[in-house]
C-alpha positions in Angstrom: 0.1 0.0 -0.1 1.2 3.3 -1.0 2.0 6.1 1.6 -0.2 8.6 -0.1 -3.1 5.9 0.4 -2.5 5.3 4.2 -2.2 9.4 4.7 -5.7 10.0 3.1 -7.2 7.3 5.6 -5.5 8.6 8.5 -6.3 12.3 7.9 -9.7 11.6 7.2 -9.9 9.8 10.7 -8.4 12.5 12.6 -10.6 15.0 11.0 -13.6 13.2 11.8 -12.3 12.5 15.3 -11.7 16.1 16.0 -15.4 17.4 14.9 -17.9 17.7 17.7 -21.4 16.5 16.8 -22.9 19.9 17.8 -20.9 21.7 15.7 -22.9 20.3 12.5 -26.1 20.2 14.4 -26.2 16.8 15.7 -27.0 15.9 19.4 -23.9 14.6 21.4 -25.6 12.3 23.2 -24.7 10.4 26.3 -23.7 6.8 24.9 -21.3 8.0 22.4 -18.0 6.4 22.6 -16.1 9.1 20.4 -16.0 12.8 20.8 -16.2 13.5 17.2 -18.5 12.2 14.0 -19.1 8.6 13.7 -18.4 7.3 10.6 -22.2 7.0 10.0 -23.0 10.6 10.6 -20.2 11.4 8.3 -21.4 9.4 5.5 -25.0 10.6 5.9 -24.0 14.4 6.0 -21.6 13.7 2.9 -24.1 11.9 0.8 -22.1 8.7 0.6 -22.1 5.2 1.8 -20.7 4.1 5.4 -18.9 1.3 3.4 -17.0 3.7 1.5 -16.0 6.0 4.4 -14.6 2.7 5.8 -12.8 1.9 2.4 -11.5 5.5 2.4 -10.2 5.3 6.0 -8.6 1.9 5.5 -6.9 2.8 2.5 -8.8 0.4 0.1 -10.8 3.2 -1.7 -8.0 5.8 -3.1 -9.4 8.0 -5.8 -12.4 9.5 -4.6 -13.8 11.8 -6.9 -14.5 15.8 -6.7 -17.8 15.7 -5.6 -16.9 13.3 -2.8 -13.8 15.0 -1.8 -15.5 18.4 -1.7 -18.6 17.0 0.2 -16.1 15.7 2.9 -14.3 19.1 3.3 -17.6 20.7 3.6 -18.9 18.0 6.3 -15.6 18.2 8.1 -15.4 22.1 8.2 -11.8 22.2 6.9 -10.0 25.4 6.2 -9.0 26.4 2.9 -5.4 25.0 3.2 -6.8 21.9 4.8 -8.9 21.6 1.9 -6.1 21.9 -0.5 -4.2 19.3 1.4 -7.3 16.7 1.3 -7.4 17.4 -2.6 -4.0 17.0 -3.0 -4.0 13.4 -1.0 -6.8 12.3 -3.2 -4.7 13.3 -6.0 -6.8 15.8 -7.3 -5.9 19.6 -8.2 -7.2 21.9 -5.4 -9.8 24.4 -6.7 -8.5 28.0 -7.7 -10.3 31.3 -7.2 -11.2 31.2 -10.8 -13.2 27.9 -10.4 -16.5 27.6 -8.4 -16.0 26.2 -4.8 -18.2 23.8 -3.4 -17.1 24.2 0.0 -19.2 25.6 3.0 -16.9 27.8 4.9 -16.9 27.3 8.9 -18.8 30.3 9.3 -21.6 29.4 7.0 -21.5 25.7 8.7 -21.9 27.6 12.2 -24.7 29.8 11.1 -26.4 26.8 9.6 -26.2 24.9 12.8 -27.9 27.6 14.7 -31.0 27.7 12.5 -32.7 25.0 14.1 -36.0 23.5 12.1 -35.8 26.0 9.4 -36.2 25.0 5.7 -32.9 26.0 4.1 -30.6 25.1 1.3 -27.5 26.2 0.2 -26.4 26.5 -3.4 -23.1 27.3 -5.2 -22.6 30.1 -7.5 -24.1 28.1 -10.4 -26.9 27.1 -8.5 -26.0 23.5 -7.7 -27.5 22.7 -4.3 -24.7 21.6 -1.8 -26.3 21.3 1.5 -30.0 21.2 2.8 -31.4 21.0 5.9 -33.8 18.4 7.3 -37.0 20.4 7.0 -35.9 21.3 3.5 -36.1 17.8 2.7 -39.4 17.3 4.3 -41.0 20.2 2.7 -39.4 19.8 -0.9 -38.4 16.1 -0.9 -35.1 14.6 -0.1 -32.4 15.7 -2.6 -30.3 12.8 -1.7 -32.3 10.7 -4.1 -31.2 13.0 -7.0 -27.5 12.7 -8.5 -25.7 15.6 -7.7 -25.4 17.3 -11.3 -29.0 17.3 -11.1 -29.5 18.9 -8.0 -29.3 22.3 -9.9 -32.0 25.2 -10.0 -30.6 26.6 -13.1 -31.3 23.4 -14.8 -34.7 22.7 -12.8 -35.8 26.2 -13.8 -34.8 26.5 -17.4 -35.1 22.6 -18.5 -33.8 21.2 -21.9 -34.8 18.0 -23.7 -33.9 15.1 -21.9 -33.2 16.9 -18.5 -33.6 15.2 -15.5 -32.8 18.0 -12.9 -34.6 18.4 -9.9 -34.4 20.7 -6.7 -38.0 20.0 -5.4 -39.8 16.6 -5.9 -43.2 18.1 -6.3 -44.7 21.2 -8.1 -43.9 24.6 -6.6 -45.9 27.8 -7.8 -44.0 30.8 -7.9 -45.8 34.5 -7.2 -43.1 36.8 -9.0 -41.9 34.1 -11.4 -40.6 37.1 -13.9 -38.5 38.5 -11.6 -37.1 35.4 -10.0 -36.1 34.1 -13.5 -34.2 37.4 -14.2 -32.3 37.4 -11.0 -31.2 33.9 -11.6 -30.0 35.0 -15.2 -28.3 37.8 -13.5 -26.4 35.4 -11.0 -25.4 33.2 -14.0 -24.2 36.1 -15.8 -22.1 37.4 -12.7 -20.5 33.7 -12.2 -19.4 33.2 -15.6 -17.4 36.7 -15.5 -16.0 35.4 -12.1 -15.4 31.9 -12.8 -14.3 31.9 -16.5 -12.1 28.8 -16.2 -15.0 26.9 -14.6 -15.9 24.0 -16.9 -19.0 22.8 -14.8 -20.5 26.6 -15.1 -19.2 26.6 -18.8 -21.1 23.6 -19.7 -24.0 24.7 -17.8 -24.2 27.9 -19.7 -24.2 26.8 -23.1 -26.3 23.8 -22.7 -29.0 25.9 -21.2 -28.5 28.7 -24.0 -28.7 26.2 -26.6 -31.7 24.2 -25.1 -34.1 26.7 -23.4 -35.6 29.7 -25.6 -36.5 31.3 -22.6 -33.1 31.4 -20.7 -31.5 32.4 -24.1 -34.0 35.3 -24.7 -33.4 36.8 -21.0 -29.5 36.1 -21.6 -29.7 37.9 -25.2 -31.8 40.7 -23.7 -29.2 41.3 -21.0 -31.6 40.5 -18.2 -30.6 41.9 -14.5 -32.2 41.7 -11.5 -31.8 40.8 -7.7 -33.4 38.3 -5.4 -36.1 39.8 -3.7 -38.4 38.2 -1.0 -41.0 35.9 -3.0 -43.8 33.8 -1.9 -44.0 30.3 -3.2 -46.4 27.6 -2.8 -45.4 24.0 -2.2 -48.0 21.4 -3.4 -46.9 18.6 -0.7 -48.6 15.4 -1.6 -49.2 14.4 2.0 -50.1 17.7 3.9 -51.4 19.6 1.0 -50.5 23.1 0.1 -48.0 25.3 2.2 -47.3 28.8 1.6 -43.9 30.2 2.5 -42.0 33.2 2.1 -38.8 32.5 0.3 -35.6 34.6 1.0 -32.1 34.5 -1.0 -29.3 35.2 1.4 -25.7 35.6 0.1 -22.3 34.7 1.7 -20.2 36.7 -0.2 -16.9 35.7 0.5 -18.0 32.0 -0.2 -20.2 33.0 -3.0 -23.0 30.7 -1.5 -26.6 31.1 -1.6 -28.8 30.6 1.4 -32.5 30.1 0.1 -34.4 30.1 3.1 -38.2 29.4 3.5 -40.3 30.1 6.5 -44.1 30.5 7.6 -45.4 32.9 9.8 -45.5 31.2 13.6 -48.6 29.6 14.6 -50.1 29.7 11.2 -51.7 26.8 9.3 -48.8 26.9 6.9 -46.2 26.5 9.8 -48.4 23.5 11.3 -48.4 21.8 7.7 -44.5 22.3 7.8 -44.3 20.6 11.0 -46.6 17.7 9.9 -44.3 17.3 6.8 -41.4 17.0 9.1 -42.9 14.5 11.3 -43.9 12.6 8.3 -40.3 12.4 6.8 -39.0 11.2 10.2 
C-alpha cells in the first residue's frame, strides 16, 4: 500500500474525530464512544455510503471523485489550507479562485447549525444544491435521491430536452416568476465573469443557452435583477399546499446562496411544515 493512500485515510480519521457532533447540528448523546463524528454520521452528511467511508479510511478506496472530496471537506469544516491538502492527498487539483467552490466555510456551517428547524438550502455560484436542512428535505423532498449534477436550480428552472434536474420533488408555484427568472439569469452572468475557467459552469451555460429559449432570450436581452422576497406555494403530497416566504441570502466571501423558506409562527402553513417534518422522520 502506498504511503499517500494511508495518509488519506489517517487524515480523514483525524479530522472526523476532532469534529464535535454539535458543530454540525447533531445531538451529542450520552452513549457516544467517540468525541467526534461517527462514520455513519459523516457518510450521511456527505451523501456517501458508510462502506465507502470505511474503505477510504482503511486505504482500500484511494481515488475519491471531486464531488466526494468537496462534500467531505464541507462536512468536516476544513480550512482552505486543509481542503487543498485533502484534494492533494486524493490526487486532485485543489479548486482555484477562478473555479467555483462547493465548500461551505466554517462560518456558514456554524450559521446553519443555529438555524434549527428552518427549511434552508445552500447553493454554489452556479446554483448547484450543496447542503440542505432536514426541514428542507421534508418540505420539498429529499435531494439525496437526486444525482448531484441534477440538483441544480438553473437546470430545473430552465429545463432542456432530456434533463432530469430536480430541486423540488413536487410542484412549487412562484408568485413573482419573471423577477425570479431574471435574478437567476443575472446570477449566472455574474458567475460566468467571475469564474471564466470553470468547466461545470461553462457547460451549464452553453447547454441552457442552446436548449432553453426563455433562458436564451433573457440572456440575450441582458436581463439583470436582484433576488427579492418571494412567495412560493409548495404542493406537498401528504399535507397539502404550503405557502412560504422565500428569501435568498448571499454569503459573499464564499459566493454561496442560502435559500430560506419560512412560514409565520402559529399559522396553518407552519403547522403543515411541522406535519411534513413528522412524516419524513
